[in-house]
N, CA, C and O atoms as a GROMACS GRO file, in nm:
protein
  268
    1UNK      N    1   4.460  -1.512  -1.000
    1UNK     CA    2   4.381  -1.393  -0.982
    1UNK      C    3   4.255  -1.430  -0.904
    1UNK      O    4   4.188  -1.528  -0.936
    2UNK      N    5   4.225  -1.354  -0.805
    2UNK     CA    6   4.107  -1.383  -0.723
    2UNK      C    7   3.998  -1.283  -0.753
    2UNK      O    8   4.022  -1.170  -0.794
    3UNK      N    9   3.876  -1.329  -0.731
    3UNK     CA   10   3.760  -1.242  -0.752
    3UNK      C   11   3.744  -1.152  -0.630
    3UNK      O   12   3.749  -1.201  -0.517
    4UNK      N   13   3.725  -1.022  -0.650
    4UNK     CA   14   3.706  -0.933  -0.535
    4UNK      C   15   3.579  -0.968  -0.459
    4UNK      O   16   3.477  -1.003  -0.518
    5UNK      N   17   3.586  -0.957  -0.330
    5UNK     CA   18   3.469  -0.986  -0.247
    5UNK      C   19   3.375  -0.865  -0.251
    5UNK      O   20   3.417  -0.750  -0.247
    6UNK      N   21   3.249  -0.896  -0.260
    6UNK     CA   22   3.150  -0.788  -0.255
    6UNK      C   23   3.073  -0.799  -0.126
    6UNK      O   24   3.045  -0.909  -0.078
    7UNK      N   25   3.039  -0.688  -0.072
    7UNK     CA   26   2.958  -0.686   0.049
    7UNK      C   27   2.814  -0.710   0.015
    7UNK      O   28   2.760  -0.651  -0.079
    8UNK      N   29   2.751  -0.795   0.089
    8UNK     CA   30   2.608  -0.817   0.071
    8UNK      C   31   2.534  -0.728   0.168
    8UNK      O   32   2.558  -0.730   0.288
    9UNK      N   33   2.445  -0.651   0.112
    9UNK     CA   34   2.366  -0.561   0.195
    9UNK      C   35   2.252  -0.639   0.256
    9UNK      O   36   2.185  -0.715   0.188
   10UNK      N   37   2.232  -0.620   0.383
   10UNK     CA   38   2.124  -0.688   0.452
   10UNK      C   39   1.992  -0.616   0.421
   10UNK      O   40   1.978  -0.496   0.445
   11UNK      N   41   1.899  -0.690   0.367
   11UNK     CA   42   1.770  -0.633   0.328
   11UNK      C   43   1.668  -0.669   0.434
   11UNK      O   44   1.650  -0.786   0.470
   12UNK      N   45   1.601  -0.567   0.484
   12UNK     CA   46   1.497  -0.591   0.583
   12UNK      C   47   1.367  -0.624   0.512
   12UNK      O   48   1.324  -0.550   0.423
   13UNK      N   49   1.306  -0.732   0.549
   13UNK     CA   50   1.180  -0.772   0.487
   13UNK      C   51   1.070  -0.777   0.590
   13UNK      O   52   1.094  -0.799   0.709
   14UNK      N   53   0.950  -0.757   0.543
   14UNK     CA   54   0.833  -0.762   0.631
   14UNK      C   55   0.790  -0.908   0.647
   14UNK      O   56   0.818  -0.991   0.561
   15UNK      N   57   0.725  -0.938   0.756
   15UNK     CA   58   0.675  -1.074   0.774
   15UNK      C   59   0.579  -1.112   0.660
   15UNK      O   60   0.504  -1.028   0.610
   16UNK      N   61   0.582  -1.238   0.622
   16UNK     CA   62   0.493  -1.288   0.518
   16UNK      C   63   0.349  -1.262   0.559
   16UNK      O   64   0.311  -1.284   0.674
   17UNK      N   65   0.269  -1.217   0.463
   17UNK     CA   66   0.127  -1.194   0.490
   17UNK      C   67   0.095  -1.056   0.546
   17UNK      O   68  -0.017  -1.032   0.590
   18UNK      N   69   0.193  -0.966   0.546
   18UNK     CA   70   0.166  -0.829   0.590
   18UNK      C   71   0.173  -0.735   0.470
   18UNK      O   72   0.253  -0.755   0.380
   19UNK      N   73   0.088  -0.634   0.471
   19UNK     CA   74   0.082  -0.539   0.360
   19UNK      C   75   0.064  -0.398   0.412
   19UNK      O   76   0.018  -0.376   0.524
   20UNK      N   77   0.101  -0.301   0.328
   20UNK     CA   78   0.068  -0.161   0.351
   20UNK      C   79  -0.030  -0.124   0.242
   20UNK      O   80  -0.005  -0.149   0.124
   21UNK      N   81  -0.142  -0.066   0.280
   21UNK     CA   82  -0.249  -0.034   0.185
   21UNK      C   83  -0.235   0.112   0.139
   21UNK      O   84  -0.196   0.200   0.216
   22UNK      N   85  -0.268   0.134   0.012
   22UNK     CA   86  -0.259   0.267  -0.049
   22UNK      C   87  -0.394   0.301  -0.110
   22UNK      O   88  -0.447   0.226  -0.192
   23UNK      N   89  -0.449   0.415  -0.070
   23UNK     CA   90  -0.576   0.463  -0.126
   23UNK      C   91  -0.555   0.605  -0.177
   23UNK      O   92  -0.474   0.680  -0.123
   24UNK      N   93  -0.631   0.640  -0.282
   24UNK     CA   94  -0.609   0.770  -0.346
   24UNK      C   95  -0.732   0.819  -0.418
   24UNK      O   96  -0.805   0.742  -0.481
   25UNK      N   97  -0.755   0.946  -0.407
   25UNK     CA   98  -0.850   1.017  -0.492
   25UNK      C   99  -0.782   1.142  -0.542
   25UNK      O  100  -0.698   1.201  -0.473
   26UNK      N  101  -0.819   1.185  -0.664
   26UNK     CA  102  -0.749   1.299  -0.722
   26UNK      C  103  -0.826   1.430  -0.711
   26UNK      O  104  -0.769   1.537  -0.733
   27UNK      N  105  -0.955   1.424  -0.678
   27UNK     CA  106  -1.033   1.547  -0.665
   27UNK      C  107  -1.120   1.540  -0.541
   27UNK      O  108  -1.145   1.432  -0.488
   28UNK      N  109  -1.166   1.654  -0.497
   28UNK     CA  110  -1.259   1.659  -0.383
   28UNK      C  111  -1.390   1.589  -0.418
   28UNK      O  112  -1.452   1.527  -0.332
   29UNK      N  113  -1.432   1.599  -0.546
   29UNK     CA  114  -1.555   1.532  -0.589
   29UNK      C  115  -1.543   1.381  -0.573
   29UNK      O  116  -1.636   1.316  -0.526
   30UNK      N  117  -1.430   1.326  -0.612
   30UNK     CA  118  -1.409   1.182  -0.596
   30UNK      C  119  -1.407   1.144  -0.448
   30UNK      O  120  -1.456   1.038  -0.410
   31UNK      N  121  -1.351   1.230  -0.367
   31UNK     CA  122  -1.345   1.202  -0.224
   31UNK      C  123  -1.485   1.190  -0.166
   31UNK      O  124  -1.507   1.113  -0.072
   32UNK      N  125  -1.581   1.265  -0.222
   32UNK     CA  126  -1.718   1.264  -0.171
   32UNK      C  127  -1.805   1.159  -0.240
   32UNK      O  128  -1.916   1.130  -0.194
   33UNK      N  129  -1.757   1.102  -0.350
   33UNK     CA  130  -1.839   1.007  -0.428
   33UNK      C  131  -1.821   0.864  -0.380
   33UNK      O  132  -1.752   0.839  -0.281
   34UNK      N  133  -1.882   0.771  -0.450
   34UNK     CA  134  -1.867   0.629  -0.420
   34UNK      C  135  -1.727   0.578  -0.446
   34UNK      O  136  -1.692   0.468  -0.400
   35UNK      N  137  -1.645   0.654  -0.518
   35UNK     CA  138  -1.507   0.615  -0.542
   35UNK      C  139  -1.416   0.674  -0.435
   35UNK      O  140  -1.295   0.682  -0.452
   36UNK      N  141  -1.477   0.714  -0.323
   36UNK     CA  142  -1.403   0.781  -0.218
   36UNK      C  143  -1.315   0.689  -0.136
   36UNK      O  144  -1.312   0.567  -0.156
   37UNK      N  145  -1.245   0.750  -0.044
   37UNK     CA  146  -1.149   0.678   0.037
   37UNK      C  147  -1.213   0.571   0.124
   37UNK      O  148  -1.156   0.463   0.141
   38UNK      N  149  -1.331   0.599   0.179
   38UNK     CA  150  -1.396   0.500   0.265
   38UNK      C  151  -1.431   0.373   0.187
   38UNK      O  152  -1.413   0.262   0.237
   39UNK      N  153  -1.480   0.390   0.064
   39UNK     CA  154  -1.514   0.274  -0.020
   39UNK      C  155  -1.388   0.195  -0.055
   39UNK      O  156  -1.389   0.072  -0.053
   40UNK      N  157  -1.279   0.265  -0.087
   40UNK     CA  158  -1.154   0.198  -0.119
   40UNK      C  159  -1.100   0.124   0.002
   40UNK      O  160  -1.054   0.010  -0.008
   41UNK      N  161  -1.106   0.190   0.118
   41UNK     CA  162  -1.058   0.129   0.241
   41UNK      C  163  -1.135   0.000   0.271
   41UNK      O  164  -1.075  -0.100   0.309
   42UNK      N  165  -1.267   0.003   0.256
   42UNK     CA  166  -1.349  -0.115   0.282
   42UNK      C  167  -1.316  -0.228   0.184
   42UNK      O  168  -1.308  -0.344   0.224
   43UNK      N  169  -1.297  -0.194   0.056
   43UNK     CA  170  -1.266  -0.295  -0.044
   43UNK      C  171  -1.130  -0.360  -0.018
   43UNK      O  172  -1.116  -0.482  -0.029
   44UNK      N  173  -1.032  -0.280   0.017
   44UNK     CA  174  -0.898  -0.333   0.046
   44UNK      C  175  -0.902  -0.419   0.171
   44UNK      O  176  -0.843  -0.527   0.173
   45UNK      N  177  -0.970  -0.373   0.275
   45UNK     CA  178  -0.979  -0.450   0.399
   45UNK      C  179  -1.046  -0.585   0.374
   45UNK      O  180  -1.002  -0.687   0.427
   46UNK      N  181  -1.152  -0.585   0.295
   46UNK     CA  182  -1.224  -0.710   0.265
   46UNK      C  183  -1.134  -0.807   0.188
   46UNK      O  184  -1.133  -0.927   0.216
   47UNK      N  185  -1.059  -0.756   0.090
   47UNK     CA  186  -0.971  -0.843   0.012
   47UNK      C  187  -0.857  -0.898   0.098
   47UNK      O  188  -0.819  -1.014   0.085
   48UNK      N  189  -0.804  -0.815   0.185
   48UNK     CA  190  -0.697  -0.862   0.274
   48UNK      C  191  -0.750  -0.969   0.370
   48UNK      O  192  -0.681  -1.067   0.396
   49UNK      N  193  -0.870  -0.950   0.421
   49UNK     CA  194  -0.932  -1.053   0.506
   49UNK      C  195  -0.948  -1.183   0.428
   49UNK      O  196  -0.920  -1.291   0.480
   50UNK      N  197  -0.994  -1.173   0.304
   50UNK     CA  198  -1.015  -1.291   0.221
   50UNK      C  199  -0.885  -1.367   0.198
   50UNK      O  200  -0.884  -1.490   0.197
   51UNK      N  201  -0.776  -1.293   0.180
   51UNK     CA  202  -0.648  -1.356   0.152
   51UNK      C  203  -0.569  -1.392   0.278
   51UNK      O  204  -0.465  -1.458   0.271
   52UNK      N  205  -0.618  -1.350   0.394
   52UNK     CA  206  -0.548  -1.378   0.518
   52UNK      C  207  -0.429  -1.287   0.544
   52UNK      O  208  -0.338  -1.323   0.618
   53UNK      N  209  -0.431  -1.168   0.483
   53UNK     CA  210  -0.323  -1.072   0.500
   53UNK      C  211  -0.354  -0.978   0.615
   53UNK      O  212  -0.471  -0.954   0.647
   54UNK      N  213  -0.251  -0.925   0.678
   54UNK     CA  214  -0.265  -0.827   0.785
   54UNK      C  215  -0.218  -0.691   0.734
   54UNK      O  216  -0.106  -0.678   0.684
   55UNK      N  217  -0.302  -0.591   0.746
   55UNK     CA  218  -0.267  -0.454   0.705
   55UNK      C  219  -0.190  -0.392   0.820
   55UNK      O  220  -0.242  -0.376   0.930
   56UNK      N  221  -0.064  -0.356   0.794
   56UNK     CA  222   0.020  -0.297   0.899
   56UNK      C  223   0.031  -0.146   0.886
   56UNK      O  224   0.088  -0.079   0.972
   57UNK      N  225  -0.024  -0.090   0.777
   57UNK     CA  226  -0.021   0.054   0.760
   57UNK      C  227  -0.109   0.097   0.644
   57UNK      O  228  -0.138   0.019   0.553
   58UNK      N  229  -0.151   0.222   0.650
   58UNK     CA  230  -0.233   0.281   0.543
   58UNK      C  231  -0.163   0.407   0.494
   58UNK      O  232  -0.107   0.483   0.574
   59UNK      N  233  -0.167   0.430   0.364
   59UNK     CA  234  -0.120   0.555   0.306
   59UNK      C  235  -0.234   0.610   0.220
   59UNK      O  236  -0.287   0.539   0.135
   60UNK      N  237  -0.270   0.736   0.243
   60UNK     CA  238  -0.380   0.796   0.168
   60UNK      C  239  -0.336   0.928   0.105
   60UNK      O  240  -0.274   1.013   0.170
   61UNK      N  241  -0.369   0.943  -0.025
   61UNK     CA  242  -0.354   1.070  -0.096
   61UNK      C  243  -0.494   1.123  -0.121
   61UNK      O  244  -0.570   1.065  -0.198
   62UNK      N  245  -0.527   1.231  -0.056
   62UNK     CA  246  -0.664   1.285  -0.064
   62UNK      C  247  -0.667   1.411  -0.148
   62UNK      O  248  -0.603   1.511  -0.115
   63UNK      N  249  -0.741   1.406  -0.257
   63UNK     CA  250  -0.760   1.524  -0.340
   63UNK      C  251  -0.632   1.573  -0.404
   63UNK      O  252  -0.615   1.693  -0.424
   64UNK      N  253  -0.540   1.482  -0.437
   64UNK     CA  254  -0.414   1.518  -0.499
   64UNK      C  255  -0.420   1.486  -0.647
   64UNK      O  256  -0.443   1.370  -0.684
   65UNK      N  257  -0.402   1.583  -0.731
   65UNK     CA  258  -0.408   1.562  -0.875
   65UNK      C  259  -0.275   1.512  -0.928
   65UNK      O  260  -0.168   1.555  -0.883
   66UNK      N  261  -0.283   1.422  -1.024
   66UNK     CA  262  -0.160   1.374  -1.087
   66UNK      C  263  -0.109   1.469  -1.193
   66UNK      O  264   0.002   1.451  -1.244
   67UNK      N  265  -0.187   1.571  -1.227
   67UNK     CA  266  -0.148   1.660  -1.335
   67UNK      C  267  -0.071   1.778  -1.297
   67UNK      O  268  -0.034   1.859  -1.382
   0.00000   0.00000   0.00000
């Protein structure tokens, strides 16, 4: 009895050291406060620079409530 062959799916991977950044605020007030998107963007960019990572894309949810 032989084992059936399974197809291996080719998985596309990103180059090492690349990231997609995600920023989010849930209310318009947060968007205007110090917890806003600009502050998050700056913090993420600084951390990526520190780690030697390259940001290849940004995703932002602005004023979207989780509720």
